[in-house]
N, C-alpha and C positions, 0 to 999 in steps of 0.2 A: 491284338496279335493277328487274328484271322483277317481283319481288314488290311493290315500291313502286308501280309503275305499275298493277298489278292492283287494289291497294287504292284508289288514287285514282280509278279508273274505276267504282267502285261507285256505282250510282245512288242518290240520296237517296229516302227513302220519303215520298211525298206522298199527301194524302187529300182535297184539294179536289175535289169531284165534278163541279162544273159550271163552265163558262167564265164569267169575270167581266171586265167592262170597268172598268178602274180609272183614276181621275183623281187626280193629286196637286195639291192646292190651292196656288197661289202668288199673290202680288200683283205679281210682276214686278220687285220692288225688293229681293229678298233678297240678303244678302252670300254670296258663293261659299264663304267659309271657315266660315260658321256651320253647325254640325251636319254638317260634311263627312263624317266617318267613318260616322255613322249613315246618312246619305243614300247613301253608297257601298254600304253593305250592303243598304239598301232597294232602290235602283235595280238592283243586281245580282240580287237575289232576284226582283224583278218581271220583269226581262228574261229570266231563265232559266226561269220557270214556264211549262209548256206550256199551262196553262188560264187565263192572264192576258193580256189585251190592254190596253195603255196607250192612253188616249184623251186628246186635248188639250182637249176641252170638258167642263165639268162636266155639261152637259145630256145628254151621251151616255153617262155613266158609270152603272154599277150601284152602285158604292161610290166615295166620295170620301175620300181620306186627307188629314188636316190635321196638320202638324207645328208646334205652337205655339212650339217652340224656334227654328225656322227662320223662320217668318213669324208676326208677332204680330197680323196682321189676322185678325179672326174671319170665317170663311166664312159667307155667307148663302146657303144652298142650299135647293132644294126637297126636301121629305121627309127631313130630317136623321135622324129616328128610324129610318128604313129604310136610310139610305145613308151617314151620316157616321161615320167611324172616326177617333178622335183618338189620335195617337201622341206622348205627352208624354215627351220625353227629358230634361227638367230634372233637375239634381241635387237641388234642394230638394223638400220634401214638400208644397208647395202644389198644389192641384188647378187645372189649367190647361185648363178646358173652355170658356172663352169665354162663360160664363154660360148654356150650353145646359141644364145640369142633367141628372140621370140619366134623365129621361123624354123627352129630346129628342135623343139620339144613338144610334147603333147599338151602338158599343163604345168604351170608353175604356181605353187601355193606358198604364200609368205605370211608368217605369223605376225611379225611387227609391220603390219600393213599401213599404219598411219603414223604421222609425226605429231607429237604433242610436247608441250612445255608446261610443267606443273599442272597437268590436267586439261590444258587448253588445246583444242584441236588446231593444227597448223598445216595440215595437208596430208597427201598420201606419201608413201615412202619413196615414190619416184614420180616424175612427170616428164613426158606423158607416160601413162601406164602401159606396160608392155602387153602384147597380145596374149590371151589365154592366161592371164595373171589374176589370181584370186587370193582372198584372205584365207588364213589357216587357223581356225579356232581349235582350241583343245576340246576335250569331251569328258564324259563321266565314266570312270572305271567301275566295274561291278564291285570292286573292293571298297568303294565309297559307300555302298548301299548296305542296309541291314533291315531285317524284318523284326528285330527285337525292339519292341516299344514298351518294354516292362518298366523302364526307368522314368517314363513320362518326359515332360519338358519343364523342368524346375526353374530354368533360367529365362528371364524375359528377353535379354539381349546378349548375344555373343559377337564380339568383334576382335578377331585375333590378328589384326594387321601388323606386319613387321615394318617398322619405320626406319631402321638402319641408322640411328644416330644422325638424323637429318638428311640422309641420302634420299629418302622418299617423302618430300614435304607434303604432297597431296594426300598420301596415306596418313601421315602424322596429323594432318588437319582433320581428316574424317574420323580418326580414332579419338581425337579430343572432342569432336562434336558428339560422338556416340557416348562417351563417358559423361559429358555434360547433360545430354538428353536423359540418361538414366538417373543421374543424381538429382536433377530437377523434379523428377516424377517418382522418386523413391522406388525405382525398378531394380530387380536383381540382374546380375550379369557377370560376364568375364570379359576383360578388356586388355589387350596387349598380346605380345608374342608368346606362343606356347613353348617352343624350343627353338634352337638355332639350326635345325636340320634344313637341308636344301632339297634339290630335285632328285635326290638319289634314294629316297625312301618314302614309304607310306606310313602314316602314323595312326595306329588304332586309337590312341588317347585323344589326339586332335579330332579325329572323325567322330568319336563318341561325344566329345565336347560340343561339336556342332549339332549333333542330334539331340542334345539336351536343351537346345534353345527354341524359343518360340519365334524369335527374329534373329537372323544372321545378317550382319553388315559386312560388306566387302568393297574393295576398291582396287582398280588396276594401278600399277606404277604411273606416276605423273608424266613420264617422258616416253613411254611406249605402251603398247596394248597387247594383251594375250597372256593371261595367267591361269594357274590351276585353281586358285581360290574361288573364282566365279563358279566353276563347275562343282567343286566340293560343296560350296554353299547350296547350290541348286539340288544336289543329291541328298541334302540333310533332311528334307521334309519340313524345314522351317520356312517362314515367310522370308524372302530374300530381298534385301535393300542393297542396291548396287549402283555404281557409277555407269554413265552411258558408254556403250560400245559404239565407236565410230566406224570400225571395220564391218562390212557386211557379214552377217552371221546367219546361217540357215535357222529358221524358226527362232529368231532372236528376240521375240516379244515376251520375255519372261521377267518376272520379278518387278519390284518397284524401283524406278530409276530416278536418281538425283543428279544434279550438276555438282561435280567435285569442287567447284569454286564458290558455291552458294550455300551458306548455312540455312537460309530459309527454305531452299529446295530440299535439303537434307531433312530438316525437321518435318516438312510436309509429307515426305515419303515415309518417315518413321511414324507419324501420326496414323497414316492409313494402314501401315503394317501392324502396328500395335493394336489397332481397333478390330482387326479381322485376321489375326495371325493364323488361326487354325485353318480356315478356308483357303487362304492364300498359300499356305504351306502345302496343303493337299494338291492344289492346282499346279503349283510349281513342280512338285514331285511327279505328277502325272505327265506334265510336259517333258520333264527330264527323261523319263522312261520311254516316252514315245519318240523323242527326236534327238536326244543328246548323249546317248550311251556311246561307248567306243565303237560298237558295231554300226550304229546309226551314222557316225561321222565318217567311218570307212566307206559305208555305202554311198554317202553323199559325195565324197571325194572321187570314187571310182565312177559312179554314175555320171557325175558332172563332166569329168575328163573325157570319158568315152562318148558321151553325147556330143561334146564339142567336136570330137574326131568324126562322128557320123554325119555332122551337119555339112551340107554342101557349101562351097565357097570357103574363103580364108578365115572367116570368123563366124562363130555360132550366134544364134539369137540369145540374148541375155536379158535377165531382169535388170532394172536400173534402180538404184537407190541413191537419193541425194545425200551427200555427206557435207555437213556444214557445221561451223562452231555454234553451239547452242548455249545461250545465256539464260534461257528459260525453257521449261518443258514444252514439247511440241503439242500440237492440237490433237494428235492421235492418242487414243487411250483405250486400253482393253478394260473389260469389266473388273479385272483384278487391280487396276489402278496404275498400270505401267504407262510411261509417257514416251515409249520408244517404238517406232514402227517396225514391223517384222519385215525381214527379207523373205523372198520366196525360197523354195527349196533348191533353186538353181544357184550356181556360183554367180556372183556379181562382179564382173570385170569392167563393164562400161559404167563409169561412175561420174555423175554430174557434180562438179564442184563450183557451180555458178554462185556468185555472191560470197565466195570464200574470202575470208580476211583474218588477220591475226586478232584473236580475242584478247581483251585487256587482261593482264595478270593482276589479280587482287593482292593487296598487301597482306602478308601473313607472318605471324611470329611463331607459329607452331612448328617446333623442331622435334617433337616427340622423343621419348626415350624408350629403351627396351624394357623398362619396368612394367610389371603387370599389376593392375589393380583389380581386386576381386571384391564384388559386393556380396555375392553369394558363392560359396565354394562349388566348383564343378565336381562331378562324380570322380571319386578317386580311381586312378588307373595308371598304367605305365606304358612306356613305349616312346619311340622317337617321333617327333613331329616334322611335318613338311613346312 
């Protein structure tokens, strides 16, 4: 318990150098349930940041945040090129900038930054990529975290992927692999959907189930990228086995990475996780607390956008990450065993796609069901799941 408390008390690493007055644009008629989970993360991060002041009037703000998924009214503000930050949470790959264009906003962040088909990378959401256009990853809410380690980790593997009656074939495939891996080795676990809740609630039962695992397996939807499950898994303190993230992600070298189209890649990642779950879980949680809490992501968004504004010339200097379809793990590897290179702390808008091509789609018959198979029962609890 004492060790868990010490880990949770670690301060996140922040780099926003100056105080900012921030206004969130609304029209006063937004639905409370729309973008609730994302707004929960954003509000928490803004409130926790020591150099952010929330202001109620657009005229008083240094920067204005617009969430087009939440409010479809286009903000008409003064000096948008210097002040407007667009946070586009939509699943689809359309640009939702309200017609401002790349010369008329400060920064545009897109969650569904890449195009995929059944887990295979097919390119960025647009080409050419607009100026000051960056990926928008989710983050970890403090509500995901707990210092209570009294229950231990009785489950070897937890994989709660929702497969949607064939709607998510990549997730169905990975869920089947996880079940088969556990069955072949006589490992305990929980496999399948916990409840049918969506993005409008946090589930204590679901989060406790994750914290009861030694290894948590997760996977993004096959046709887009950017989910809450990746970050919920990272916050659990378990060893995380996840699919590759193609969108540039700040401090993205966490967990053990597999190719969602390759059973051998998945089994290899599981072998490494199962052999050293305790150490990998502690390292993943330390990375989560240092770099991926809600306040960390808000810090990265604001520091990146304002550093772009401060750079002379029309474009800021940027880190460059090569994004390409991967049929095998890359040569990069952290000691923890991950096979995905980290991005820098800066946003990556200049993206090399040389050598990009359509990866072959493997034949697959896994259409998964919503049934849940339990090898060892999870801790009894109640509550809605996400």
